Each structure stands twice: as C-alpha cells, then as structure tokens.
C-alpha positions in Angstrom: 51.4 -11.2 9.2 47.8 -10.6 9.8 45.7 -13.7 10.7 43.4 -14.9 8.0 39.7 -14.5 8.7 37.5 -17.2 7.1 34.5 -16.3 5.1 32.1 -18.1 7.6 33.6 -16.1 10.5 33.3 -12.9 8.6 29.7 -13.7 7.8 28.9 -14.6 11.3 30.5 -11.4 12.6 28.5 -9.3 10.2 25.3 -11.1 11.2 26.1 -10.7 14.8 26.6 -7.0 14.3 23.5 -6.6 12.2 21.2 -8.8 14.3 20.4 -6.1 16.9 19.4 -3.7 14.1 17.3 -6.2 12.2 13.9 -5.1 13.7 14.5 -1.6 12.4 16.3 -2.4 9.1 13.8 -5.0 7.8 10.8 -2.7 7.8 12.9 0.0 6.1 14.1 -2.3 3.3 10.6 -3.7 2.8 9.1 -0.2 2.5 11.8 1.0 0.2 11.3 -2.0 -2.1 7.5 -2.3 -2.2 6.5 1.4 -2.2 7.8 2.0 -5.8 6.1 -1.3 -6.8 2.8 -0.2 -5.3 3.0 3.2 -7.1 3.8 1.5 -10.4 0.9 -1.0 -10.0 -1.5 1.8 -9.0 -0.6 3.8 -12.1 -1.0 0.6 -14.3 -4.4 0.0 -12.8 -5.5 3.6 -13.6 -4.2 3.2 -17.2 -6.0 -0.1 -17.6 -9.3 1.5 -16.5 -8.6 4.4 -18.8 -8.0 2.1 -21.8 -11.0 0.0 -21.1 -13.3 3.0 -20.9 -13.1 3.6 -24.6 -16.0 5.5 -25.9 -15.9 4.1 -29.4 -14.2 1.5 -31.6 -13.9 0.9 -35.4 -12.9 -1.9 -37.6 -11.9 -1.5 -41.3 -14.0 -3.4 -43.8 -12.1 -4.9 -46.8 -15.0 -5.6 -49.2 -14.7 -8.5 -51.7 -15.9 -7.9 -55.3 -16.5 -10.2 -58.3 -18.0 -13.2 -56.6 -21.4 -12.9 -58.1 -22.9 -11.5 -54.9 -22.9 -7.9 -53.4 -19.6 -6.8 -51.9 -19.0 -8.4 -48.5 -16.4 -8.6 -45.7 -15.8 -10.7 -42.6 -14.2 -9.1 -39.5 -13.7 -9.9 -35.9 -15.0 -7.3 -33.4 -12.8 -6.1 -30.6 -13.5 -7.5 -27.1 -16.9 -6.1 -26.0 -18.5 -5.8 -22.6 -21.3 -8.4 -22.5 -23.7 -6.1 -20.6 -22.7 -2.8 -22.2 -25.0 -1.0 -24.8 -23.6 -0.1 -28.2 -24.7 1.8 -31.2 -23.3 0.0 -34.3 -23.1 1.6 -37.7 -21.2 1.4 -41.0 -19.4 4.4 -42.4 -19.1 4.4 -46.2 -17.0 6.7 -48.5 -18.7 6.6 -52.0 -17.2 8.3 -55.0 -19.4 10.5 -57.1 -19.8 8.3 -60.1 -22.7 8.0 -62.5 -23.2 4.4 -61.6 -23.4 5.1 -57.8 -25.8 8.0 -58.5 -27.9 6.0 -60.9 -27.9 3.0 -58.6 -30.4 4.6 -56.2 -31.1 2.7 -52.9 -28.9 -0.2 -51.9 -28.9 -2.3 -48.7 -26.4 -2.7 -46.0 -26.7 -5.9 -43.9 -24.9 -6.9 -40.8 -24.8 -10.4 -39.2 -23.1 -11.0 -35.8 -22.3 -14.5 -34.8 -20.3 -16.3 -32.1 -17.1 -18.3 -32.8 -19.3 -21.4 -32.9 -21.1 -19.9 -35.9 -24.3 -19.2 -33.9 -26.1 -16.1 -35.1 -26.7 -13.4 -32.5 -28.4 -10.8 -34.6 -29.1 -10.0 -38.3 -30.2 -6.6 -39.6 -30.5 -4.8 -42.9 -30.8 -1.1 -43.5 -31.2 1.0 -46.7 -28.9 3.8 -48.0 -28.6 6.0 -51.1 -25.8 7.9 -52.7 -26.9 11.5 -53.5 -25.4 13.7 -56.3 -22.9 16.4 -55.2 -24.1 19.9 -54.5 -22.7 22.7 -56.6 -20.6 25.3 -54.8 -19.5 28.7 -56.0 -16.4 29.4 -54.1 -15.2 25.9 -53.2 -14.3 23.0 -55.3 -16.8 20.2 -55.6 -16.1 17.1 -53.4 -15.2 13.9 -55.1 -16.6 11.5 -52.4 -19.7 11.2 -50.3 -19.6 10.0 -46.7 -22.6 8.0 -45.6 -23.3 6.7 -42.1 -25.7 3.8 -42.0 -27.0 3.1 -38.4 -27.6 -0.6 -38.0 -28.1 -1.3 -34.3 -29.1 1.1 -31.5 -28.4 0.3 -27.8 -27.5 -3.2 -28.7 -26.4 -5.5 -25.8 -24.1 -8.2 -27.2 -24.4 -10.7 -24.3 -21.0 -12.2 -25.3 -17.5 -10.8 -25.6 -16.0 -12.3 -28.7 -18.1 -11.8 -31.8 -17.6 -11.8 -35.5 -19.4 -9.7 -38.1 -20.4 -10.4 -41.7 -21.2 -7.2 -43.7 -22.7 -7.0 -47.1 -23.2 -3.7 -49.1 -25.2 -3.5 -52.3 -28.3 -4.8 -54.1 -29.2 -8.5 -54.6 -30.2 -7.7 -58.2 -26.8 -6.6 -59.1 -26.8 -8.9 -62.1 -29.2 -6.4 -63.9 -27.5 -3.7 -65.9 -28.3 0.0 -66.0 -29.2 2.1 -69.1 -25.6 2.2 -70.5 -24.7 -1.3 -69.5 -23.1 -0.7 -66.0 -23.7 -3.4 -63.3 -25.9 -2.6 -60.4 -23.1 -2.7 -57.9 -22.1 0.0 -55.5 -18.6 1.4 -55.7 -17.0 2.0 -52.3 -13.7 3.9 -51.6 -13.5 2.9 -47.9 -15.7 1.3 -45.3 -15.6 1.0 -41.5 -17.7 -0.8 -39.0 -18.0 1.5 -35.9 -19.3 1.0 -32.4 -20.3 3.8 -30.0 -20.7 3.0 -26.3 -24.0 4.2 -24.9 -23.5 5.4 -21.3 -25.5 3.3 -18.9 -25.3 2.6 -15.2 -22.0 2.9 -13.3 -19.9 2.1 -16.4 -21.7 4.9 -18.2 -20.8 7.3 -15.4 -17.2 6.2 -15.7 -17.3 6.7 -19.4 -18.6 10.2 -19.0 -15.7 11.0 -16.7 -12.8 8.8 -17.8 -10.0 10.8 -16.2 -11.7 11.0 -12.9 -12.6 7.3 -13.0 -9.0 6.3 -13.8 -7.6 8.5 -11.0 -10.1 7.1 -8.4 -9.3 3.5 -9.5 -5.6 4.1 -9.1 -6.1 5.7 -5.7 -8.2 2.8 -4.5 -5.7 0.3 -5.7 -2.9 2.2 -4.0 -4.9 2.4 -0.8 -5.5 -1.4 -0.8 -1.9 -2.3 -1.5 -0.7 0.2 1.2 -3.0 -1.4 3.8 -1.6 -4.8 2.9 1.9 -3.5 3.3 1.1 -1.9 6.6 -0.4 -5.1 8.0 2.7 -7.0 7.0 5.2 -4.4 8.4 3.3 -3.3 11.5 4.0 -6.4 13.5 7.8 -5.9 13.0 7.6 -2.3 14.2 5.4 -3.4 17.1 7.9 -6.1 18.2 10.8 -3.6 18.0 8.9 -1.0 20.1 8.1 -3.7 22.6 11.7 -4.7 22.9 12.7 -1.0 23.4 10.0 -0.6 26.1 11.2 -3.8 27.9 14.8 -2.6 27.8 13.7 0.8 29.2 11.7 -0.9 31.9 14.6 -3.2 32.8 16.9 -0.1 33.0 14.5 1.7 35.3 14.0 -1.3 37.5 17.8 -1.8 37.8 18.2 1.9 38.8 15.4 1.6 41.4 16.9 -1.6 42.8 20.3 0.0 43.1 18.8 3.1 44.8 16.7 0.9 47.1 19.8 -1.1 48.1 21.7 2.0 48.9 18.9 3.6 50.9 17.7 0.3 52.6 17.7 0.3 56.5 20.3 -2.0 58.2 19.3 -5.5 59.1 18.4 -6.4 62.7 21.7 -8.3 63.2 23.6 -5.3 62.1 21.6 -3.1 64.5 22.3 -5.5 67.4 26.0 -5.5 66.6 26.2 -1.8 66.5 24.4 -1.5 69.8 26.7 -4.0 71.4 29.7 -2.1 70.2 28.3 1.2 71.5 27.7 -0.4 74.9 31.1 -1.9 75.2 32.6 1.4 74.1 30.6 3.3 76.8 31.6 0.8 79.5 35.2 1.2 78.7 34.9 5.0 78.8 33.2 4.8 82.2 36.0 2.6 83.6 38.7 4.9 82.4 36.9 7.8 83.9 36.4 6.0 87.2 40.1 5.2 87.3 41.2 8.7 86.6 38.9 10.3 89.1 40.1 10.3 92.7 37.7 10.4 95.6 38.5 13.2 98.0 38.3 12.3 101.6 36.5 15.1 103.5 38.5 16.3 106.5 36.6 17.5 109.5 37.4 21.0 110.6 37.6 19.9 114.2 40.5 17.5 113.5 42.4 20.2 111.8 42.0 22.6 114.6 42.5 19.9 117.3 46.2 19.3 118.1 47.8 15.9 118.1 47.5 14.0 121.4 50.7 12.6 122.8 50.6 9.1 124.2 52.4 8.5 127.4 55.5 6.3 127.4 54.1 4.2 130.2 51.2 3.2 128.2 53.5 2.4 125.3 55.7 0.2 127.5 52.7 -1.6 128.9 51.6 -2.3 125.4 54.9 -3.8 124.5 54.8 -6.2 127.4 51.5 -7.4 126.6 52.7 -8.3 123.2 
C-alpha cells in the first residue's frame, strides 16, 4: 500500500517547489490580473468623459391648467456645471386654433431657484402664435413650433437647480370676441439647454471623441505607471538574484582553476628537492660500486722478466724469523 501523504505535507512540498519560481511567477500573475482591469477602467474613464461632454439637454414640461393662473410647470434640471455657460430656451408646439391665433402675444417666464428655495434668476420673454401659411402642393401643418430664448450664456454657479415655467397671459380671465378664454393651448413643451463652448471645456465639447480618447489614454498611462512601480522591484530583485548566482558560479570556476594551476607550496618544493638529492646520491653510489678502477701497468714491468731470489737468502730469512 502506498503511504498516505498529509495535506500539510503536500502543501509544504508544493510551496517548496514553487518558492524558487516565485520571483518570476508573481509579476506574471499580477500583470495578467491587473492589465484587463486597467484597460476596463481606461475605457470607462473615456466613456464618462464622453457622457459628461453633452452639448445639450432637455426636460419635458407638463403644464398645469385650470388653477386660475397661466399654465405652469415645475421641473428639476439635470446636473449642470457651475462654471459652464448655457443658452436656455423653451420649445413650444402650438396647435393652429382660432383661440391661439386670436390670443396674440403671450409671455413665457422662467424662474431658477436652489433646493433651499433661493431664486437664482427670473426672466420673462414674449412670444406669438402666427397663422399657418397656405401651400399649393403640400398639406397645411396642424401645429406651430416656437422657440423662445430665455437666457443666453448663463452661468448657473450651482449644480442642482429647479425651474418654474409659466406660459400665457396674466389677463387670461378676460374673454375673446366669441367667449374663449385668453389662455394659450400647448400640445407639448420642453425646456432646453445648449452648452456654449468656452475655455478648455469648450474645446473638449467641440471635439468630444478626441477628448474621450485622450482622457482614456492618460488614465491608462497613469495606471500603467503605478503597476510598473509596484512590479518593477520584484523583477529587479529576481534579476539581482540571477546575477549573484552567475557571479558565484564564475567565482567557483575561477577558484577551482586557480587551485588546479596554483604553484606548489615551499614545503612541497623542499620535499621534492630532498627526494631528488637522495635519488641522485643512490645512483652515484651504485655507479661507483659497479665501476672498477683499472690499475695501470707499466710497460717496463711487462717487458722485464721475473727476478729469482737465491735460496741462500731465503734460508737466512727463515732463520731470522
């Protein structure tokens, strides 16, 4: 049976195997996770810039009738830039009726105020409904569209504003010739705001696509620099470790080669010299024993014959002994 491996042992083994690769794997995982996030955030930043660079806005007006006053409506304006200039107007669609044509001039008033009910601006402008023009080949229109400009290059100074719009005449209680009330009939009404290009924002409004692209690119560049500053130390530490390992390997090779090529120590030299001397002395002794000295023989002795001693002399010598 195979031995059971505990979960802690398996985890420790996996960590031990992965630990040498951590300096290279961690930057890879960080980049693979954060690069898509950076791209998404950059695209979102460009889209936000695009949406905030709207050239115009409009709010529908639901006019209230029958309250004894001219038709009116209360609306909340969309968030405005406090330092941006706006042209504000009211678009009216009036039906071609006898009462509207007989009404003549009527007033359109606008009052902007803060949520604390503080009036920012109040303005009134006149308007008139003209009779339809006759056409030979086209059918006659049933409605007349009137644009009443109320404010030009208006700087709100605040973001959240509310509007009170009134359309008609203050003497609506008076009747016309056939008994109609002096009240304007309106098919639809809108409060419109047009951004006036001014300054850097005006330049961005003129080129919204280019501005959104530049904004997304700048956002991407900033986030990329932040990511690089976070990941670069890890890459630098891993490169330093590789460099130190390479230097240690080179130093070990140099040390091994220097050891192999190093000169012998003085004691070793003395021992080798002593051995050489003893070996040389032994060789000389052997040579001296082998060689025999030749005794030179004189030529005179070889030619001269042996002298014979007399017996008398030999006898005398024996007696002396």
